[in-house]
C-alpha positions as a Markdown table, in Angstrom:
| # | Residue | x | y | z |
|---|---|---|---|---|
| 1 | Unk | 20.4 | -17.0 | -1.8 |
| 2 | Unk | 20.6 | -15.6 | 1.8 |
| 3 | Unk | 18.3 | -17.4 | 4.2 |
| 4 | Unk | 15.7 | -15.3 | 6.0 |
| 5 | Unk | 14.1 | -16.1 | 9.3 |
| 6 | Unk | 11.1 | -13.8 | 9.3 |
| 7 | Unk | 8.4 | -12.6 | 7.0 |
| 8 | Unk | 9.7 | -10.7 | 4.0 |
| 9 | Unk | 7.7 | -8.0 | 2.2 |
| 10 | Unk | 8.9 | -6.2 | -0.9 |
| 11 | Unk | 7.0 | -3.1 | -1.9 |
| 12 | Unk | 8.1 | -1.1 | -5.0 |
| 13 | Unk | 6.9 | 2.2 | -6.2 |
| 14 | Unk | 8.0 | 2.8 | -9.8 |
| 15 | Unk | 8.0 | 6.4 | -10.8 |
| 16 | Unk | 7.4 | 6.8 | -14.5 |
| 17 | Unk | 8.1 | 10.2 | -15.9 |
| 18 | Unk | 6.2 | 10.7 | -19.1 |
| 19 | Unk | 7.6 | 12.3 | -22.3 |
| 20 | Unk | 4.4 | 14.1 | -23.1 |
| 21 | Unk | 4.1 | 17.9 | -23.2 |
| 22 | Unk | 2.1 | 17.8 | -20.0 |
| 23 | Unk | 3.5 | 16.2 | -16.8 |
| 24 | Unk | 2.2 | 12.7 | -15.9 |
| 25 | Unk | 3.6 | 10.7 | -13.1 |
| 26 | Unk | 2.7 | 7.1 | -12.6 |
| 27 | Unk | 3.6 | 5.1 | -9.5 |
| 28 | Unk | 3.9 | 1.3 | -9.6 |
| 29 | Unk | 3.5 | -0.8 | -6.5 |
| 30 | Unk | 4.2 | -4.5 | -5.9 |
| 31 | Unk | 4.2 | -6.5 | -2.7 |
| 32 | Unk | 5.3 | -10.0 | -2.1 |
| 33 | Unk | 3.4 | -12.1 | 0.4 |
| 34 | Unk | 4.8 | -13.2 | 3.7 |
| 35 | Unk | 6.4 | -16.4 | 2.7 |
| 36 | Unk | 9.9 | -17.8 | 3.1 |
| 37 | Unk | 11.2 | -17.3 | 0.5 |
| 38 | Unk | 8.6 | -14.9 | -1.0 |
| 39 | Unk | 6.8 | -16.9 | -3.7 |
| 40 | Unk | 5.8 | -13.8 | -5.7 |
| 41 | Unk | 9.3 | -12.3 | -6.1 |
| 42 | Unk | 9.4 | -13.6 | -9.6 |
| 43 | Unk | 6.4 | -11.6 | -10.5 |
| 44 | Unk | 8.1 | -8.5 | -9.3 |
| 45 | Unk | 11.2 | -9.3 | -11.5 |
| 46 | Unk | 9.0 | -9.8 | -14.6 |
| 47 | Unk | 7.2 | -6.5 | -14.0 |
| 48 | Unk | 10.4 | -4.6 | -13.5 |
| 49 | Unk | 11.7 | -6.2 | -16.8 |
| 50 | Unk | 8.6 | -5.0 | -18.5 |
| 51 | Unk | 8.9 | -1.5 | -17.2 |
| 52 | Unk | 12.5 | -1.2 | -18.5 |
| 53 | Unk | 10.9 | -0.7 | -21.9 |
| 54 | Unk | 9.1 | 2.4 | -20.6 |
| 55 | Unk | 10.7 | 5.9 | -20.7 |
| 56 | Unk | 11.5 | 5.8 | -17.0 |
| 57 | Unk | 13.9 | 7.8 | -15.0 |
| 58 | Unk | 13.5 | 6.9 | -11.4 |
| 59 | Unk | 11.4 | 5.0 | -8.8 |
| 60 | Unk | 10.8 | 4.9 | -5.1 |
| 61 | Unk | 11.2 | 1.7 | -3.2 |
| 62 | Unk | 8.9 | 1.5 | -0.2 |
| 63 | Unk | 8.4 | -1.6 | 2.0 |
| 64 | Unk | 9.0 | -3.6 | 5.0 |
| 65 | Unk | 11.8 | -6.2 | 4.6 |
| 66 | Unk | 13.1 | -7.4 | 7.9 |
| 67 | Unk | 16.1 | -9.1 | 6.4 |
| 68 | Unk | 18.2 | -6.4 | 4.8 |
| 69 | Unk | 20.9 | -8.8 | 3.5 |
| 70 | Unk | 18.3 | -10.7 | 1.7 |
| 71 | Unk | 16.9 | -7.5 | 0.2 |
| 72 | Unk | 20.2 | -6.5 | -1.2 |
| 73 | Unk | 20.9 | -10.0 | -2.6 |
| 74 | Unk | 17.6 | -9.9 | -4.4 |
| 75 | Unk | 17.9 | -6.4 | -5.7 |
| 76 | Unk | 21.3 | -7.2 | -7.2 |
| 77 | Unk | 19.6 | -9.9 | -9.3 |
| 78 | Unk | 16.9 | -7.6 | -10.6 |
| 79 | Unk | 17.3 | -5.5 | -13.8 |
| 80 | Unk | 16.9 | -2.2 | -12.0 |
| 81 | Unk | 18.5 | 0.8 | -13.7 |
| 82 | Unk | 16.6 | 3.6 | -11.9 |
| 83 | Unk | 17.5 | 5.8 | -8.9 |
| 84 | Unk | 16.4 | 4.0 | -5.7 |
| 85 | Unk | 14.7 | 5.8 | -2.8 |
| 86 | Unk | 13.8 | 3.9 | 0.3 |
| 87 | Unk | 10.9 | 5.0 | 2.5 |
| 88 | Unk | 11.3 | 3.5 | 6.0 |
| 89 | Unk | 8.4 | 1.3 | 7.3 |
| 90 | Unk | 7.6 | -0.1 | 10.7 |
| 91 | Unk | 9.1 | -3.5 | 9.8 |
| 92 | Unk | 12.4 | -2.1 | 8.5 |
| 93 | Unk | 13.8 | -1.2 | 12.0 |
| 94 | Unk | 13.8 | -2.9 | 15.4 |
| 95 | Unk | 15.9 | -3.9 | 18.3 |
| 96 | Unk | 18.4 | -5.8 | 16.1 |
| 97 | Unk | 18.4 | -3.1 | 13.3 |
| 98 | Unk | 17.9 | 0.4 | 14.9 |
| 99 | Unk | 17.1 | 3.5 | 13.0 |
| 100 | Unk | 20.7 | 4.7 | 13.2 |
| 101 | Unk | 21.9 | 1.6 | 11.4 |
| 102 | Unk | 19.2 | 2.0 | 8.8 |
| 103 | Unk | 20.3 | 5.5 | 8.0 |
| 104 | Unk | 23.9 | 4.5 | 7.9 |
| 105 | Unk | 23.1 | 2.1 | 5.1 |
| 106 | Unk | 20.2 | 3.8 | 3.2 |
| 107 | Unk | 20.7 | 7.5 | 4.0 |
| 108 | Unk | 18.3 | 10.0 | 5.8 |
| 109 | Unk | 14.8 | 8.7 | 6.5 |
| 110 | Unk | 13.5 | 12.3 | 5.9 |
| 111 | Unk | 14.6 | 13.6 | 2.5 |
| 112 | Unk | 13.5 | 15.6 | -0.5 |
| 113 | Unk | 14.6 | 16.3 | -4.0 |
| 114 | Unk | 13.5 | 18.5 | -6.9 |
| 115 | Unk | 12.9 | 17.1 | -10.4 |
| 116 | Unk | 11.7 | 19.0 | -13.4 |
| 117 | Unk | 10.2 | 21.7 | -11.1 |
| 118 | Unk | 8.4 | 19.2 | -9.0 |
| 119 | Unk | 9.0 | 18.5 | -5.3 |
| 120 | Unk | 9.3 | 15.0 | -4.0 |
| 121 | Unk | 9.4 | 14.4 | -0.2 |
| 122 | Unk | 10.1 | 11.1 | 1.6 |
| 123 | Unk | 9.0 | 11.0 | 5.3 |
| 124 | Unk | 9.8 | 8.9 | 8.3 |
| 125 | Unk | 6.4 | 8.2 | 9.8 |
| 126 | Unk | 6.4 | 5.4 | 12.4 |
| 127 | Unk | 4.1 | 4.2 | 15.2 |
| 128 | Unk | 4.9 | 4.7 | 18.9 |
| 129 | Unk | 7.4 | 4.8 | 20.5 |
| 130 | Unk | 8.8 | 6.8 | 17.6 |
| 131 | Unk | 8.1 | 10.6 | 17.7 |
| 132 | Unk | 6.9 | 12.6 | 14.7 |
| 133 | Unk | 8.2 | 16.0 | 15.8 |
| 134 | Unk | 11.4 | 15.9 | 13.8 |
| 135 | Unk | 9.6 | 14.7 | 10.7 |
| 136 | Unk | 6.9 | 17.4 | 11.1 |
| 137 | Unk | 9.6 | 20.0 | 11.4 |
| 138 | Unk | 11.4 | 18.7 | 8.3 |
| 139 | Unk | 8.2 | 18.6 | 6.3 |
| 140 | Unk | 7.1 | 22.2 | 7.2 |
| 141 | Unk | 10.6 | 23.6 | 6.5 |
| 142 | Unk | 10.8 | 21.8 | 3.2 |
| 143 | Unk | 7.4 | 23.0 | 2.0 |
| 144 | Unk | 8.0 | 26.5 | 3.2 |
| 145 | Unk | 11.3 | 26.7 | 1.3 |
| 146 | Unk | 10.3 | 25.0 | -2.0 |
| 147 | Unk | 6.6 | 24.6 | -2.5 |
| 148 | Unk | 5.9 | 28.0 | -4.0 |
| 149 | Unk | 8.6 | 27.6 | -6.7 |
| 150 | Unk | 7.4 | 24.1 | -7.7 |
| 151 | Unk | 4.7 | 23.1 | -10.1 |
| 152 | Unk | 3.5 | 20.3 | -7.8 |
| 153 | Unk | 4.4 | 18.3 | -4.7 |
| 154 | Unk | 4.4 | 14.6 | -3.9 |
| 155 | Unk | 4.8 | 13.1 | -0.4 |
| 156 | Unk | 5.6 | 9.5 | 0.3 |
| 157 | Unk | 5.1 | 8.0 | 3.8 |
| 158 | Unk | 4.6 | 4.5 | 5.0 |
| 159 | Unk | 1.8 | 4.9 | 7.4 |
| 160 | Unk | -1.2 | 6.9 | 6.0 |
| 161 | Unk | -3.0 | 9.6 | 7.9 |
| 162 | Unk | -6.3 | 8.4 | 9.6 |
| 163 | Unk | -8.6 | 9.5 | 6.7 |
| 164 | Unk | -9.6 | 6.1 | 5.3 |
| 165 | Unk | -12.9 | 4.6 | 6.5 |
| 166 | Unk | -13.1 | 0.8 | 6.6 |
| 167 | Unk | -9.3 | 0.2 | 7.0 |
| 168 | Unk | -7.5 | -0.6 | 10.2 |
| 169 | Unk | -5.1 | 2.3 | 9.8 |
| 170 | Unk | -2.2 | 2.3 | 12.2 |
| 171 | Unk | -2.1 | 5.4 | 14.5 |
| 172 | Unk | 0.9 | 7.7 | 14.8 |
| 173 | Unk | 1.6 | 10.9 | 16.7 |
| 174 | Unk | 0.9 | 14.2 | 15.0 |
| 175 | Unk | -1.3 | 12.8 | 12.3 |
| 176 | Unk | -3.6 | 15.9 | 12.3 |
| 177 | Unk | -0.6 | 18.2 | 11.9 |
| 178 | Unk | 0.5 | 16.4 | 8.8 |
| 179 | Unk | -2.9 | 16.8 | 7.3 |
| 180 | Unk | -2.9 | 20.5 | 8.1 |
| 181 | Unk | 0.5 | 21.0 | 6.5 |
| 182 | Unk | -0.6 | 19.1 | 3.4 |
| 183 | Unk | -3.6 | 21.4 | 3.1 |
| 184 | Unk | -1.8 | 24.6 | 3.9 |
| 185 | Unk | 0.9 | 24.1 | 1.2 |
| 186 | Unk | -1.4 | 22.4 | -1.3 |
| 187 | Unk | 0.4 | 19.2 | -1.6 |
| 188 | Unk | -0.9 | 17.4 | -4.7 |
| 189 | Unk | -0.5 | 13.8 | -3.7 |
| 190 | Unk | 0.2 | 11.9 | -0.5 |
| 191 | Unk | 1.0 | 8.2 | -1.3 |
| 192 | Unk | 1.1 | 5.7 | 1.5 |
| 193 | Unk | 1.4 | 2.0 | 2.1 |
| 194 | Unk | 1.3 | -0.1 | 5.3 |
| 195 | Unk | -2.3 | -1.4 | 5.0 |
| 196 | Unk | -2.5 | -4.1 | 2.4 |
| 197 | Unk | -5.3 | -2.7 | 0.4 |
| 198 | Unk | -6.2 | 0.2 | -1.9 |
| 199 | Unk | -7.9 | 3.5 | -1.1 |
| 200 | Unk | -8.2 | 6.9 | -2.7 |
| 201 | Unk | -9.8 | 10.1 | -1.5 |
| 202 | Unk | -9.4 | 13.8 | -1.8 |
| 203 | Unk | -9.3 | 16.2 | 1.1 |
| 204 | Unk | -9.1 | 19.8 | 0.0 |
| 205 | Unk | -6.5 | 20.1 | -2.8 |
| 206 | Unk | -4.7 | 17.0 | -1.8 |
| 207 | Unk | -5.3 | 13.5 | -3.1 |
| 208 | Unk | -4.5 | 10.7 | -0.7 |
| 209 | Unk | -3.6 | 7.3 | -2.1 |
| 210 | Unk | -3.3 | 4.1 | -0.1 |
| 211 | Unk | -1.8 | 1.3 | -2.1 |
| 212 | Unk | -0.4 | -1.9 | -0.8 |
| 213 | Unk | -1.9 | -4.6 | -3.1 |
| 214 | Unk | -0.4 | -8.0 | -3.1 |
| 215 | Unk | 1.6 | -8.9 | -6.2 |
| 216 | Unk | -0.1 | -12.2 | -6.9 |
| 217 | Unk | 0.5 | -11.9 | -10.6 |
| 218 | Unk | 0.0 | -9.2 | -13.3 |
| 219 | Unk | -3.8 | -9.5 | -13.3 |
| 220 | Unk | -4.3 | -9.1 | -9.6 |
| 221 | Unk | -1.3 | -7.4 | -8.2 |
| 222 | Unk | -0.2 | -4.4 | -10.4 |
| 223 | Unk | -1.4 | -1.0 | -9.5 |
| 224 | Unk | -0.9 | 2.2 | -11.4 |
| 225 | Unk | -1.5 | 5.6 | -10.0 |
| 226 | Unk | -1.3 | 8.3 | -12.6 |
| 227 | Unk | -0.9 | 11.9 | -11.3 |
| 228 | Unk | -1.5 | 14.7 | -13.7 |
| 229 | Unk | -0.7 | 18.4 | -13.1 |
| 230 | Unk | -3.9 | 20.4 | -12.8 |
């Protein structure tokens, strides 16, 4: 077990692809509390083992671990057999672990892929001093090229747009432009983390889901977000 010096958070989004005749996508999230070592990591392992029985083909890992060696050590012990996609968060990078280093290990922080005629987009959305210009350009280009030919579109980003009342949502540059692009290209779902709570609202044709619930056990910490094609 690799020793860690700072708070460790582990946030998993599990993408369940249904075998029904209509498309259903379910996103699973878990989050360990900020303890050294994280006391709830065992719950995450049990949940992952449980989900191995499902007809699953991939998931997205989203979170804020400040100790990347510890992250890899733990993931190697978990029974994960799905493709892994990492959405960068504000705790993932810093002076000792810059963005360039992150991308050398995990790949581009802005990315997309097509699966069963659906578009999935992962975005780098970080607070100041980081700029959103490159991410906005990537988002607009990707939607322009692929949205019309896809049945639906999902966007994953760590920091949510400032649409949630009652939550202390972190501000970032270009937030209004992101919302405008989501509306223009009729993105079906925007799924975010950062704030450790749950929120759901619809603006135009887009459903915004804020999910960062603590994994304090199966009764309190497991969230399922089911997304059906209209």
